TIKOL-752402 format. One record per residue: y, x, z negated of N, C-alpha, C in turn; residue in three letters. Coordinates in steps of 0.02 Angstrom, whole numbers, padded with zeros to 5 digits, always signed. Atoms other than C-alpha are relative to their C-alpha. Layout:
<atoms>
YXZYXZYXZALA...
</atoms>
This chain:
<atoms>
+00026-00069-00003-01439-00113-00640-00055+00005+00053MET+00053-00001-00050-01592-00160-00537+00029-00004+00070LYS-00031+00007-00065-01479-00213-00394+00028+00066+00025LEU-00028-00065-00019-01394-00043-00395-00056+00047+00024LYS+00056-00043-00020-01564+00044-00387-00026-00019+00069LYS+00024+00023-00065-01617-00065-00240+00048+00023+00054VAL-00050-00021-00049-01454-00029-00149-00005+00075+00013VAL+00005-00072-00006-01474+00157-00184-00062+00019+00041LEU+00062-00015-00036-01654+00156-00122+00007-00016+00074ALA-00010+00019-00070-01606+00064+00037+00045+00050+00035VAL-00046-00049-00028-01462+00184+00066-00035+00065+00016SER+00037-00062-00012-01579+00333+00049-00046-00007+00060MET+00045+00011-00057-01703+00257+00172+00039+00000+00065LEU-00043+00001-00059-01563+00224+00296+00022+00071+00019VAL-00022-00068-00012-01501+00402+00276-00056+00043+00028ALA+00058-00038-00024-01675+00474+00300-00016-00019+00072ILE+00014+00023-00068-01705+00365+00453+00053+00025+00048ALA-00054-00024-00042-01535+00412+00522-00006+00074+00013GLY+00009-00072-00008-01570+00596+00492-00056+00016+00047GLY+00057-00010-00045-01738+00582+00578+00019-00014+00072THR-00021+00018-00067-01663+00493+00727+00047+00053+00029ALA-00046-00051-00023-01525+00623+00737-00037+00063+00020GLN+00040-00061-00016-01653+00765+00732-00037-00010+00065ALA+00036+00012-00061-01754+00682+00868+00045-00001+00061GLN-00046+00006-00056-01599+00657+00973+00027+00067+00023ALA-00023-00066-00020-01563+00843+00978-00032+00021+00066GLN+00028-00019-00065-01585+00914+01153-00051+00056-00007PRO+00047-00056-00004-01731+01027+01196+00040+00061+00022VAL-00040-00060-00015-01663+01205+01201-00037+00051+00042LYS+00039-00048-00038-01805+01296+01289-00015-00026+00070ASN+00012+00018-00070-01814+01291+01479-00042+00055+00032ILE+00042-00048-00037-01952+01374+01581+00002-00019+00074VAL-00009+00011-00072-01922+01392+01768-00058+00031+00039LEU+00060-00022-00038-02070+01405+01888+00016-00003+00074VAL-00016-00002-00071-02041+01461+02067-00057-00025+00043HIS+00050+00025-00046-02136+01403+02220-00030+00056+00042GLY+00033-00048-00044-02231+01488+02360+00052+00041+00039ALA-00038-00046-00044-02161+01635+02461+00060+00034-00034PHE-00060-00026+00033-02020+01671+02337-00016+00024-00071VAL+00008-00023+00068-01996+01750+02166+00049-00035-00047GLY-00042+00032+00050-01909+01700+02006+00074+00015+00006GLY-00071-00019-00005-01746+01788+02052+00042-00053+00034ALA-00037+00053-00033-01698+01639+02159+00031-00050-00048GLY-00027+00046+00051-01664+01542+01999+00064+00027-00032TRP-00053-00033+00037-01522+01660+01950+00061-00045-00012ARG-00060+00041+00009-01378+01539+01979-00013-00058-00049ALA+00017+00053+00048-01468+01400+01884-00006+00030-00070VAL+00007-00035+00064-01513+01523+01746+00069+00013-00032TYR-00066-00015+00026-01331+01575+01729+00034-00062-00029ASP-00032+00061+00023-01272+01396+01711-00032-00026-00064ARG+00035+00026+00059-01405+01346+01585+00013+00044-00061LEU-00012-00044+00057-01383+01500+01476+00073-00005-00024THR-00071+00010+00018-01194+01475+01481+00008-00061-00045HIS-00003+00062+00038-01225+01302+01409-00043+00003-00064ASP+00035-00009+00064-01330+01372+01266-00075-00009+00001GLY+00072+00009-00003-01507+01350+01329-00036+00068+00001TYR+00044-00058-00002-01647+01476+01306-00043-00006+00062ASN+00032+00007-00065-01709+01504+01484-00046+00059+00014VAL+00049-00052-00018-01865+01600+01536-00028-00015+00069THR+00026+00007-00067-01926+01630+01713-00073+00024+00003LEU+00069-00021-00012-02108+01638+01765-00003+00037+00067VAL+00013-00036-00063-02162+01764+01896-00075-00008+00015GLN+00070+00009-00018-02323+01697+01971-00022+00051+00051GLU+00024-00048-00050-02432+01818+02069-00013-00032+00068PRO+00014+00037-00062-02468+01682+02200-00065+00022+00032LEU+00065-00023-00024-02644+01749+02214-00055-00053-00008THR+00045+00057+00009-02735+01594+02149+00034-00050-00045SER-00029+00051+00043-02692+01430+02066-00014+00016-00074PHE+00018-00016+00069-02785+01483+01908+00044+00056-00028ALA-00040-00056+00025-02689+01646+01895+00074-00019-00007GLN-00069+00023+00006-02522+01560+01927+00009-00045-00062ASP-00001+00041+00060-02562+01433+01791-00002+00045-00062VAL+00005-00046+00056-02610+01576+01674+00066+00036-00013ALA-00065-00033+00007-02445+01665+01708+00051-00046-00032ALA-00046+00049+00028-02351+01506+01665-00016-00014-00074THR+00020+00010+00069-02451+01476+01506+00021+00059-00044ARG-00019-00060+00038-02414+01654+01452+00072-00004-00022ARG-00071+00008+00017-02228+01618+01458+00009-00058-00049VAL-00006+00059+00043-02248+01446+01379-00020+00016-00072LEU+00024-00018+00067-02343+01520+01231+00052+00038-00040ASP-00051-00039+00035-02193+01629+01189+00058-00043-00024ARG-00057+00043+00017-02075+01480+01170-00006-00025-00071GLN-00002+00024+00068-02022+01427+00997+00030-00070+00000ASN-00024+00068-00001-02011+01238+00997-00015-00034+00067GLY+00014+00038-00060-02017+01103+01131+00032+00030+00062PRO-00018-00033-00063-01996+01150+01314+00008-00052+00056VAL-00005+00035-00064-01934+01076+01477-00028+00047+00053ILE+00029-00040-00054-02042+01140+01620+00031-00023+00066LEU-00032+00015-00064-01957+01151+01789-00039+00035+00056VAL+00037-00029-00056-02051+01177+01952+00031-00014+00067GLY-00024+00009-00068-01990+01205+02129-00059+00006+00048HIS+00050-00004-00053-02103+01168+02278-00071+00002-00027SER+00068-00009+00026-02280+01230+02241+00001+00004-00076TYR-00006-00002+00073-02218+01258+02063-00009-00068-00032GLY+00011+00066+00026-02227+01070+02043-00073-00013-00018GLY+00071+00006+00015-02416+01079+02050-00017+00038-00064ALA+00013-00041+00059-02416+01216+01919+00022-00036-00063ILE-00023+00033+00061-02309+01120+01795-00037-00066-00012ILE+00040+00060+00010-02414+00964+01825-00065+00016-00037SER+00059-00023+00037-02562+01063+01757+00020+00025-00069GLU-00019-00031+00064-02475+01165+01621+00037-00049-00045VAL-00040+00048+00038-02368+01017+01568-00038-00040-00051GLY+00039+00034+00051-02511+00946+01465+00003+00035-00068ASN-00007-00037+00063-02474+01077+01332+00045-00039-00048ASP-00037+00038+00050-02409+01002+01169+00073+00020-00006ASN-00069-00023+00004-02250+01105+01181+00045-00033+00052LYS-00039+00026-00056-02195+01020+01342+00025-00070-00015VAL-00032+00064+00013-02071+00879+01314+00017-00038+00063ALA-00018+00033-00063-02027+00843+01495-00009+00046+00059GLY+00011-00037-00062-02049+00896+01675+00056-00015+00049LEU-00052+00008-00051-01919+00926+01809-00027+00029+00066VAL+00026-00019-00066-01972+00932+01992+00059+00008+00048TYR-00053-00014-00048-01854+01013+02118-00032+00009+00069ILE+00031-00001-00067-01910+00972+02297-00072+00026-00006ALA+00064-00028+00020-02084+00993+02227-00058-00046+00016ALA+00062+00039-00005-02263+00938+02251-00019-00027-00069HIS+00021+00032+00062-02327+00816+02120-00066-00034+00013VAL+00063+00030-00021-02510+00790+02161-00034-00042-00054PRO+00043+00043+00042-02625+00657+02090-00070+00031-00002GLU+00069-00022+00002-02804+00691+02037-00035-00020+00065ASN+00035+00013-00062-02909+00706+02194+00041+00017+00062GLY-00044-00019-00056-02760+00757+02302+00010+00075+00001GLU-00023-00069-00005-02708+00927+02365+00067+00000+00037THR-00063-00006-00036-02540+00986+02428-00012+00002+00076GLU+00015-00006-00072-02619+01029+02595-00014-00068+00031ALA+00017+00066-00027-02690+00854+02619+00061-00045+00001ASP-00060+00042+00002-02529+00769+02565+00049+00018+00056ASN-00043-00022-00053-02433+00875+02688-00022-00023+00069GLY+00026+00026-00063-02546+00812+02827+00013-00075+00006LYS-00011+00072-00001-02525+00630+02777+00073-00016+00015LYS-00072+00008-00013-02335+00644+02776+00026+00068+00021ILE-00014-00069-00023-02299+00798+02884+00072+00021-00009PRO-00067-00029+00001-02152+00913+02867+00024+00013+00071ASN-00027-00014-00067-02043+00970+03011+00010+00075+00011SER-00006-00073-00006-02062+01159+02989-00051+00028+00050ALA+00049-00034-00042-02150+01283+03102-00062+00017-00043HIS+00060-00017+00037-02330+01323+03052+00008+00068-00035PRO-00001-00063+00036-02352+01460+02923-00042+00052+00037PHE+00038-00056-00028-02418+01631+02974-00054+00017-00051VAL+00056-00015+00044-02590+01672+02902-00027+00070+00013LYS+00026-00068-00006-02651+01848+02868-00076-00001+00005SER+00073-00004-00008-02828+01908+02897-00037-00012-00066SER+00032+00011+00065-02862+01896+02710+00020-00066-00032ASP-00011+00067+00024-02802+01717+02693+00066-00013-00036GLY-00066+00009+00032-02620+01737+02636+00050-00027+00051TYR-00049+00032-00043-02480+01631+02707+00070+00028-00011LEU-00071-00018+00005-02299+01674+02743+00037-00039+00055SER-00042+00033-00050-02154+01606+02847+00025+00053+00048ILE-00024-00049-00050-02114+01696+03009+00075+00010-00011ALA-00071-00013+00016-01946+01783+02975+00049-00036+00046PRO-00047+00031-00046-01866+01709+03131+00009-00075-00014GLU-00005+00071+00016-01898+01533+03062+00023-00013-00072TYR-00013+00009+00072-01859+01564+02879+00066-00036-00014TYR-00066+00030+00013-01674+01520+02885+00000-00074+00017HIS-00002+00070-00021-01694+01359+02982-00048-00045-00039GLY+00052+00041+00032-01853+01299+02895+00006-00003-00075ASP+00004-00004+00073-01836+01356+02715+00068-00001-00033PHE-00063-00014+00035-01654+01395+02680+00060-00013+00045ALA-00053+00013-00050-01540+01313+02809+00070-00004-00030ALA-00067+00005+00030-01398+01288+02685+00019+00061-00041ASP-00020-00065+00029-01395+01469+02626+00032+00042+00055LEU-00029-00045-00051-01291+01604+02713-00055+00035+00039PRO+00051-00030-00043-01385+01681+02859-00023+00068-00025ALA+00018-00067+00024-01380+01856+02785-00046-00005-00061ALA+00042+00008+00059-01455+01796+02621-00070-00024+00021GLN+00065+00026-00023-01591+01698+02710-00040+00055+00036ALA+00035-00054-00035-01631+01849+02819-00031+00050-00049ASP+00027-00045+00051-01652+01959+02666-00062-00031-00032PHE+00056+00034+00033-01765+01831+02582-00060-00005+00047GLU+00054+00004-00048-01866+01813+02742-00041+00064+00001ALA+00035-00065-00001-01908+01999+02731-00019+00024-00070HIS+00020-00016+00069-01937+01995+02543-00049-00052-00026ALA+00046+00054+00020-02066+01856+02543-00059+00026-00041GLN+00062-00013+00036-02213+01851+02425-00055-00040+00035MET+00054+00036-00032-02364+01808+02532-00041-00039-00051PRO+00032+00046+00047-02457+01663+02453-00070-00017+00023THR+00069+00015-00017-02644+01636+02448-00005-00074+00021ASN+00004+00068-00026-02680+01482+02554-00040-00046-00046ALA+00043+00040+00044-02807+01426+02424+00040-00038-00053ALA-00038+00035+00053-02669+01378+02301+00019-00070+00021VAL-00021+00066-00024-02625+01230+02412-00058-00050+00003PHE+00058+00045+00001-02800+01157+02393-00025-00013-00071THR+00021+00010+00070-02806+01154+02203+00004-00074-00020ALA+00001+00068+00026-02851+00991+02117+00020+00001-00074ASN-00022+00005+00070-02769+00938+01952-00029-00064-00029ILE+00035+00059+00026-02886+00820+01857+00043-00046-00043PRO-00041+00040+00047-02758+00764+01727+00073+00019+00008HIS-00069-00019-00011-02581+00778+01797+00045-00020-00058PRO-00042+00011+00060-02453+00794+01657+00053-00053+00011ALA-00052+00050-00012-02329+00677+01742-00022-00070-00020TRP+00024+00065+00022-02439+00533+01687+00015-00012-00074LYS-00012+00007+00072-02401+00567+01504+00066+00030-00023THR-00064-00032+00018-02234+00660+01508+00056-00032+00040ARG-00057+00024-00041-02062+00597+01560+00018+00052+00052PRO-00015-00047-00054-02006+00673+01724+00064-00017+00036SER-00061+00005-00040-01853+00702+01830-00015+00032+00068TRP+00015-00025-00067-01855+00731+02018+00064+00005+00041TYR-00056-00009-00046-01728+00801+02141-00027+00006+00071MET+00021+00002-00070-01756+00758+02324+00050+00038+00044VAL-00041-00036-00049-01691+00877+02458-00001-00040+00065ALA+00001+00048-00055-01638+00757+02595-00006+00034+00069LYS+00008-00035-00064-01640+00892+02732-00057+00051-00004ALA+00056-00046+00010-01801+00977+02675-00046-00001+00061ASP+00047-00006-00056-01912+01041+02816-00068+00025-00022LYS+00064-00026+00025-02049+01119+02708-00042-00056-00030ILE+00032+00061+00025-02093+00959+02613+00041-00059+00026ILE-00037+00058-00025-02048+00795+02695+00037-00035-00056SER-00036+00039+00051-01912+00704+02598-00036-00065-00017PRO+00036+00061+00014-02019+00548+02615-00059+00012-00047ASP+00053-00018+00047-02163+00636+02527+00029+00013-00069LEU-00033-00011+00064-02043+00692+02391+00016-00067-00033GLU-00016+00067+00028-01986+00511+02369-00064-00035-00026ARG+00064+00029+00022-02168+00454+02358-00021+00029-00067LEU+00018-00033+00063-02202+00583+02223+00043-00026-00057TYR-00046+00020+00054-02048+00534+02123-00012-00072-00022ALA+00011+00070+00017-02081+00348+02133-00065-00009-00038LYS+00065+00008+00032-02263+00365+02085+00000+00026-00071ARG-00004-00029+00067-02221+00472+01934+00051-00035-00044ALA-00053+00036+00036-02083+00351+01882+00054+00050-00024HIS-00049-00051+00018-01965+00500+01883+00071-00027+00005SER-00072+00010-00008-01778+00489+01853+00019+00041+00062HIS-00006-00033-00066-01729+00530+02033+00071+00004+00025THR-00063-00008-00036-01577+00600+02121-00015+00030+00068VAL+00008-00029-00067-01559+00644+02305+00063+00038+00019GLU-00057-00042-00018-01449+00782+02374+00004+00003+00077ILE-00010+00000-00072-01381+00757+02550+00010+00070+00027ALA-00008-00065-00033-01395+00907+02667-00036+00057-00033GLY+00033-00054+00037-01502+01004+02544-00065+00022+00035ALA+00061-00028-00028-01636+01119+02614-00052+00009-00055SER+00052-00014+00050-01797+01170+02527+00025+00049-00053HIS-00028-00049+00048-01695+01308+02443+00056-00031-00043SER-00053+00034+00037-01589+01179+02350+00011+00029-00070MET-00009-00030+00066-01620+01268+02184+00048+00059+00004TYR-00048-00053-00010-01514+01408+02258+00067-00026+00028GLN-00060+00024-00034-01392+01310+02366+00038-00053-00040SER-00032+00052+00040-01355+01173+02238-00014+00012-00075HIS+00016-00015+00070-01367+01259+02068+00034-00045-00051PRO-00034+00045+00046-01239+01145+01986-00039-00064-00010ASP+00037+00062+00004-01336+00988+02027-00068+00010-00033GLU+00065-00014+00030-01502+01068+01981+00006+00011-00075VAL-00010-00013+00072-01439+01132+01814+00018-00065-00036ALA-00019+00063+00032-01362+00962+01778-00060-00045-00012ARG+00059+00041+00008-01527+00873+01807-00045+00028-00055LEU+00041-00032+00052-01620+00998+01697+00030-00016-00069ILE-00032+00014+00064-01493+00971+01558-00008-00074-00019GLU+00013+00071+00014-01514+00783+01574-00070-00008-00029GLN+00069+00003+00027-01701+00807+01548-00002+00027-00071ALA+00000-00031+00067-01670+00920+01398+00032-00046-00052ALA-00035+00045+00047-01554+00790+01320-00037-00065-00013GLN+00031+00066+00005-01667+00640+01348-00076+00001-00004HIS+00073-00003-00001-01847+00702+01347-00030-00023-00066ALA+00026+00019+00065-01871+00677+01160+00029-00068-00020LEU-00024+00067+00020-01858+00499+01087+00053+00005-00054PRO
</atoms>
């Protein structure tokens, strides 16, 4: 009789442990997409469509690009609305934003798409000088906002997009306060969160070598896309969505 009770107790413990492991193995269902400088959230549309088709709850952040603090606040505002764990995804300058916001307890993992991943004491501007890009210099307004000269937008930012689409985006830019590229992040979230990184091998805005340095330093699960421009989140939505789903499936233990 005692043996039966012991067997029953062990079976219950195994079942509970198995149930817990199964619950932990469930993929994260909330995805928050953070755009970079000069562009808006609409560029994520193709990725959004793929993720929502696969059953994910996807929300886009629209940063004002007026200051790092305000862009972080806009991202936190969206994060606060999520019910359950979240995968934060950042493109370009958005990588700095998710490295700050990613310390939130809701964040299970970080995905960087051709993004900056600064360390404490670093800035995007300084890193870009250490490992320079191959783009033309940005245009600066009298009040300190940067943009890309329309005649260079296609070649520098979106070489693998159709010319007509790139031309439209060149004339629909969101000027970005130059100060956002000098923000310091004291406690980067990539030090405590699992991360995934996608390198754009033909990127002219951020050097692919700088992207590789970021990914290696963060111990990110890394993939590289041949021929991809800085706009890879638009030109390679299948690969981007696939990487995000990998993060969602593996971020939790």
